[in-house]
N, C-alpha and C positions, 0 to 999 in steps of 0.2 A: 572271230565266229569262231563256235564251238562245232566238233568235229559229228554227233552222234545225235542230230535232231530226230532219228526215229524211234531211238533209243529212251531218250529224254523228251519229256514234255518241258521242263521250267529246267537251267542252268541259271544260279546267281555267283558271279565271283566277283571277290571285293569290294562287296557292299562294305559301303562304310556312309553311316549319319553320323549329323554330328548339331549338337546345339550352342548357346553360348554357356552358361553358366559352368557344366562340368568341365572341369580339367583333362578329361578322354571324352574320345568319341561313344555314342552311347551302342553304337551298334562300329564294331572294328575288324573292318577290312573282314567279313564273314566269306566261305563260299558254301553253296547248297547244291544239292539236284535232286530232280523226281522223278522219277520214269512213268509210264504212262499206264494209268492205273492200280498206281503205290499212292497210298498213305505214311504220308513221313510225317512222326510226329513231332513238334520241336518246345522242347522241356524244358524250364529253367524258372527260377524264382520271380517272382516282380523284381522290375528295375533290370530284367539280365537281357532286356533288348529285345525280345519275342513279338512283342504285341509292333514295337516303334519299325520290327522286321516288314510283317506283314500288311503295316499302313506304308512302308516306303514301296512294298510291288505292288502298290496298288494308286502309287504317288497321292495318297490322302495325307500326308504328312500337313499337319496345319504349322507354322509361322510359330516358332523361330528355329524352329526342325529344317535341316534341309540336307538333302544326298548330297557328299563331297567325293564320293567316287562309288566306282563297281560296276557292272553291268548286270542285266537277268535280261535273259534271252527265254523266248516263249518262241515254242515251235507247234505252232497249232497243226492238227490230223489234214495231208493233203494239202497245210499253206505254207507259205514264205515262212521265214523266224525272222521274230524281230524282237528289239532291245524296249524294255516295256520304258527304263529310264532315260528312254529318249525323244518318247511320243510327246507330241504338243496337247493341250486340253479339249480340242477338238478329234483329232484320233483318242484318246484316251474314253473318248464316251462309248466308240465303239469296242474298245476289248472288254471295259469294267462290265460287269453282268454277265457278258456272251463268252470271252476268256474267262473271264476270275472272278467264281462269286465268293462273297464273304458273311460271312455270319460275325457279327459280335456277339459279347460278352455279357450283357449286360442287355435282353431284347426291348423289356420294357423303355428306353430311354431308345432306341434305333425306332421304334411304333410311332408316329404321328399321333396323339389321342383322340385329336379331331377328327379323324376321317377314319371309317368302317375300316374291317380288313380287307375287304372282297372290293373295294376302292384301291385301296393300297397295294394291293398285289396284284390287279387290274393293268393299274397303274404304270407298273414295273414292263407288262407284257407288251402294253401300247408304244411306249417310249423303245423298246429293244427291237420287238417282233416286229412293231408298226398291225398289230392284228387290231381289227375294226370291236367295235365295243361285247359287240355278241359272243364274237369272237373271243377278246378277251376274255367273259364272262367263264366261256362253259373251259378254259384252259384252266382258267384257277378253281374251277373245281375239280377236275383234272387231280393237279397238284397238290392240294386240298389233301384229297383220297389219296394218292401214294404216297405224303409223310402222315395217315391216318388219320387225319383231323374230323373227316367229315364218310362215312360209312360206304361201302362200296354200293351200285346201283343195288346187286341180289342183296345185300343187308339190307340193306332201306326198306328194299319191295318184302320181302318175308317179315316185318314188322306190321305189315298192311294186308296179312291174308284175309280175305271173303271179300276182300272190297272187286271190284270192275275194274277194269286195267285201267283208264278214266283214269277212277279215282286215282287208283294207286301211282298212277305217271304226275298226276298233281299234288299228291301229298308228298310226294319224293323229291319235288320242286320247291314246295314250297321250307321241306327241312332242309336241302341247299341253301337257300336265299337269306333263311335263317343264320347259317353261321354268316353265310359273308355279308351282315348287316349289321354282324357282333362287332362291338369297339374293343378296343386294347383293353381296358379296363376289365372287360367281363370275361376276362380269360387265364387263366391261369397259367403260371411261370412257365410249365410245360407246354401248354398247348401255344403259347405267346412263342415259345422256342422252336415248334415245330410251322409256323406261319413264319417268321425268318428261313428258315429253311426253307420252306416252297417259294419266299420270294427271290433268294439265290441260286434258286435252281429255275425261276423261269426263263432265262432265255439259254437254259440249256448250256452251262460254262463247260468247258476241259479241266479247271481247276477248282476247287472249292476250298476256300481257307474259312477253318470253322477258331476262330480266337475265344479261345477257354466256354464252350459252349454250352457247361454242363456246371459252371463254378457254383451256381446258387440256386441248384435244383437239389431236389431231395435222392436218394442216394438210388429209389426204386424208377423214380422218372428219370433219373440223368440214364442207371444202364437200358432203359428205353431211347434211348436218344441216339446215344452209342452202336444199338446196334440197327436202328432207322438207319444213321451214318454210313453205316460199313455196308448196310443193304440196297443204301440207296449208290454208293458208288460202287457195289460189283453191279448191277442192273443197268445202270448207266456206262459203267466201263470209266470212271472219272477220276480223275488223280486225284487227291486231297492232303490239306495241311494242315493237321491236326496242332492249336497249340495247349499246354497245359502248363501248371508247375505241377503237378504229380502225375510222376513214374507209373503209378498202378494204376491210373485211368487208362493210357494210353498202351499197354500191354496187351489188351486183347484187339485192339483197334487199328495201331500201325504195323507195316511194312519193316519199315527204317525209324530209324530214332537218334535226332542230332541234341544235345546237351547243350546250349549255351551258360557261359556264368560272365556277368559284367562284358556283356559285348559281344564275347567272340566264341565262336564253335569249341566248348575242347573236346567233343566225344562226339563222332557218329557209327554209326554201324544197325544190324540186323537187328532187332526187337530182342529175338532170343538170343542174341550174344553178348549185347548191353545186359539184360537181367544176370546172366548167366557170368560173365567175367565181366564187371564193369572194368576200367583201367583208371578213369582221370577221379582222382579223392572224390571232386565235388560229387558226381556219379555216385559214388560207391556213400556219400551221406546223404542224396538225396534220395537211394533204394530203401536205407537204413533206417532215417528218421522217420517214416513212415510206423505206427503199431500196426505189429502183426498177430495175425488171428489165432495162428497155432503153438504161439507161445506167450508167455508175460514177463515181461525185461522189467527187472525194478527200476531202471532211468532209460526213456527214451537217448539215443545219441542223435547227437544236432551235426547241420555242416560244419559245424564251426570246428570240433570234435576231427573231421577229416582232412580239415584243413590246417591245419596246425602244427609247425615245424616235430613236434614230438609224435612221431607214428604209434605210441603207447597209448596215444589217450583212444584212439578208436579201438585198435586190437583188444584196448580193455572192456568198453562196452560191448563189443559184438563178440566176443569172448564165452563159444553157450555153453562150453565144458566150464567153465566157473560158476561155483554153486549159488553168488554175490550177484551172479549179472542176470539167473532167470530166478522168479516167483513160480515153484511149483503149481502141479493143481493140488494136493495135497494142502500144501501150507495155501492157499486161497483158500478151501472148504472149511481150515481148521480156523481163520479172520474170520468167517463166515460168522462159527458157531459161536466161538469166542463171545463178538460183537452182540449176538442176541440172547446172549445171559445177563445181560444191562436191564433196567426199563427202560420203554422207547422212549424218544426224543419228542416222535413228535407221532402220531398216531390219528389216520384221516380214516375218517368210517360214514358210507354210504352217499358220499360229495356227491353235489349235483348242481351243473349250474344251465342255466338253457336261459336262451338269450330270444326276447321277439320277434319275429317274423314281419315283416309288409306285407298285410291279409285285406282282400277285397275290400268292397264297400257290401254288408250284410254277410261278408263270414265268418267263421270263427276263427279266431287269431289262434295263430301255430306262431312253436317254438321252434330253434333248434337246440339238440340237446349236446353242448358241448363238452359237457362235462357230466357225462350218464353214470351214478352209480359206484363212484372211485373209492376203493377202501386199500390202506394199508398203514406198515409200520414203520419206522426209519430211526437209527438205536445211533446213537451217540459216539463217533469216529467213523462212521459208516461211509462211504458214497452212496448213492441211487442212482445208479443210470435207468436215463428215463428215454426210452427211444420210439421212433415212429413219424410218419411222413407229414410233412404241411399240414395243416385242420382235421387232425385227431383229435387236440385238446390236450398239449403238451404243456405251453405255453400259458392255454386261460386256468391252466390248473396250478402253474407255479403263482401267475398272477394273484390267482385266489388265495392261497397260500397264503401269501403278501398284504390281502387287505386290500389289493389294486381293483379287486372284482370281489363281490360280496355275491357270497354262492345265496344256487335257491333251496339249497335241504341238506342234510348229512353237521355232521360235528367234526369239529379238527382241536384236538387236543395236542399242547404243548408242556412239555414237563409234567403232565398229568392234570394241566389247566383248561377250563377251554376254553380257548380263543376266537370260538368261531366269529364273532358279532366287537371284536375288539378292532377299536380304530384304526387303521393302518402304521400310523405313528408307532402307538405302544407297540404295533409288533415289531416293526424296523430297526432294535435296538439289540435282539434276536437274531434277526431273518432281513438277510441282506442279497441282493441279487449283480452276477456282472452280466451285462448285457455282449448281446451279439454282434454291434457294431459301436467299436471303442469312439469314433470320430461324431455321433451320434448322438452316444450318451455324455459326451464332456460339454460343459455351456465355453463355443467357443473367446468369449468376451470376459473367463478366467482363467488366473494362474492356474497350475495346475495343482501348486500348493493351495491354493484357495479350496480347486472343487475335493482337494482330499479332506481340506479343514472343515468344509462346510457341513458335514452330518454331525460331527461334534459342536459347533454352533447351533445348529435349531434342537440338537436332542437331548445336550446336556446345559443347556443356555445359565441355570439355578447352581451349577457343578464347581466344584475348583479345576474340573476339565475346561471349564469355557475360557480359564483363562487365555491371553493371546500366546507366552510363553509355553503351558502346553501345549497350545495344539501347532506351537512352530515344532516344537522339539516333536510330534508324534508324527506329524507330515514325515521329519527327516528322518526317523526311524521306521517308515513305512517305504518309503523311498526305497532305503537302503535292504529294506529284508526281500522288494521286488524286481530286484537287482539295477536301479539306478539312482545319480549320486543327486545327493541333498538340497548341490545346490540347483538343479534341473528346476528348483522348486516355482522361479519368477517366470517359467518358462512355456508357453502356450500352448494348447492342443497341436497345430497345427506343426509345431516346429518339430516334433515327432512322428516315427513308425508306426506302420499300424500294431504292431509287437508289441515298440513301446506303450502305445494309447493303453492298450488291454492291461498292460501291466498297472499303468495310474487307476486303471475301471480296477482293480484290483485292490489295488491301494486302499482307495476309496472307500471298498466294502466292509476292509478290515478295521476302519476308522473307531468303530463300535465294538468291536471285541465280540462279535455276531458268536452265534452258536452254530448256526447254520447259514451256509451260504447256495443259493441257488443261481447255478451257469447255464444262460439261457443260448446256446448255440455259442458260447464265447469263444469259440475255437474257431467256426467255424469257415469265418471269410480271411484267414491267415492260409501262408506258406507253408508246406510242410512241414519246415526248419522252425520256426518262428511257432508253428504248434507246438511241437515238441518239448523246446524250450518254455513256454505256457502252462501243456500240461505238467513236466518236471517240476516247476513253480508251483505248481496250484499241490502235486503231491506234498514239496519242502514242507508250505508251509500248514496243511493240516494237518502232519506231524507235528509241526513246531507248538500248534496253536491249538491243539487239538478238536480240530470243525469237523462239522458233517455236510456230508454234501448232498445236492438234489444236480445231476450233471445231465441239462437236457443236449440232444443232438440226434440226429439221423442215420451219423455215421456208426455203427456198429461198430468199428473197428478202433477207435477211439473211445468209446463209452466201453469197453472190454479190457481198453488197458486202465481206462479209469476206475472202475469200479467194481463195489464187491457181489453187490447187486445187478439184478440188471430186469426195469417195468416197464412190457411193449405195451403199449398204447395204438389203438385203432378204434377210428371213429367215436371217440369221447369215453369209451370204457376199456377196462385194461384185459388184457388180450395172456397173457400170460404174466410170472414174476419167479424170478432164481434166481440164487449164485452166477454170475456173471460167465464163470469155464461150462456149469453146466447147459445155461442156457444157451451156448454156442454147440455144442456138442450132440444136445438132444435138445430140439427147440419140440415144444407140446403143441404148438398151433403151427396151422399153415402158412398165418402172415406172418409170424415169426421165421418160420424157414423161407420163404418170399423175399425178406428183409436181407439175411445172409449170404441168399443167392445171387443179389445183386449187388454185395460188393463189388467195387472194381478191381482188376489185374491181380497182384501178389496175393495169394490164397497162404500162403507161407514164405 
């Protein structure tokens, strides 16, 4: 039995979780403690055991996963301590939701698409609080106002100035009901995550477990969700376990950090201590491999460098006194000027892409201006970063350049030729794309060798390059160049990790020897260490093949590491375009300043 129930709300001792397949436990005898009102950051790469630990605490592990040892003592305020791992199913319903609430990583798959958000929130309240339908509805509205999805009554009333009190009250109730009646597909990613937070808070839990709740969100929405969680934990005096693969995200949120590696806690301590003086090589690697905003490293360190038996690897890559380690601001600006002495590879002038919107009978047809009067030039060998929130037009612009979407007006010039109306297939020998989700981008029925060779077969049927021996040799060469063994060509996508699958997608994009490659959020789904490996690879390939990149991301720190210049888009238009170093240090638009301010965690 633990000795300090007044100070700690949760104490985990010797937790061990096993699955039949791995030779070692997925969670191997970990110890954790969470103080009342404290936020604990649980950090590590995918597969380190973070999510399994949280699911074990909630007893939500699915077979064949099994808790084989350990205790998890929950100390309710003014109540009797209980070991969560010994509760029977009937008792668990009392503690889930009321004692521990959980916000999952993928909110869209956590909500039922056939029920409205209001119904699902009220269902939680009726289950745990035994409220009447009317009381559940009132509490649901209060929760949605607390997570800032519905404006407060005062803010709603201000929208109807001049109306009678009865009309104002009726309009306010109608506005609230409109949101309750919405379905998950009618909300944005950030809105859905706020609904999930409201559901997790519905039964007023003492502990909130947030499992990667901001991973799939834009940087500004991510910052808003992090601020919301921090404010709610303070207002409710609630303890929180915040799970992330990125130390930078938990920097401003957590009071203490526990770092997990291969199922074990390798380091714990106050947040300031972990960031100032990390002790374990794995923690040092997690901190080092995220791109920095204050300096431009020539090559990003990876966790493997820190776990290497040779300590010279990490010290060499992180030696800020070594001129070979850092690219100076002057060198960056000189490179931009040198690139612009060449004729442009790509010229886009006054490009517009409009999509028709549904209109009621008799009303004029309306259009969504996805890309609105965009103009820019791109030079051979350059990397142009393209940043902005979801919906700003980044991907539509990329698809238009590739010929996957037809422009409404404007001109696209490539090597001085007007390619605005070229068929997509004509462009794809010169322009290729690397998609965000490598698993969805690969056909699960084809071996990776067949996937890489497919562009050669489709585009070059009549040339000598279409022969089987040539395709096989090209596939072997490309796999080797992206750091994979040629013997892996006969394997299928499911046999590879996320980082390996992205390398395969890069190899396929290079199969036709394109001049321009568009990287559409190509590292946003990867762990920070795998992300560092892929970013380093993209830079190596650019130098080797003289590639030109358009690098799309909502993460300005990643874009700054990769790019010579950065173009910021907002609501279909270009907010500003400038050299990467100038844009970060002297942003000209308010929106760019907002993006920079929203970058989480370590600023230097």
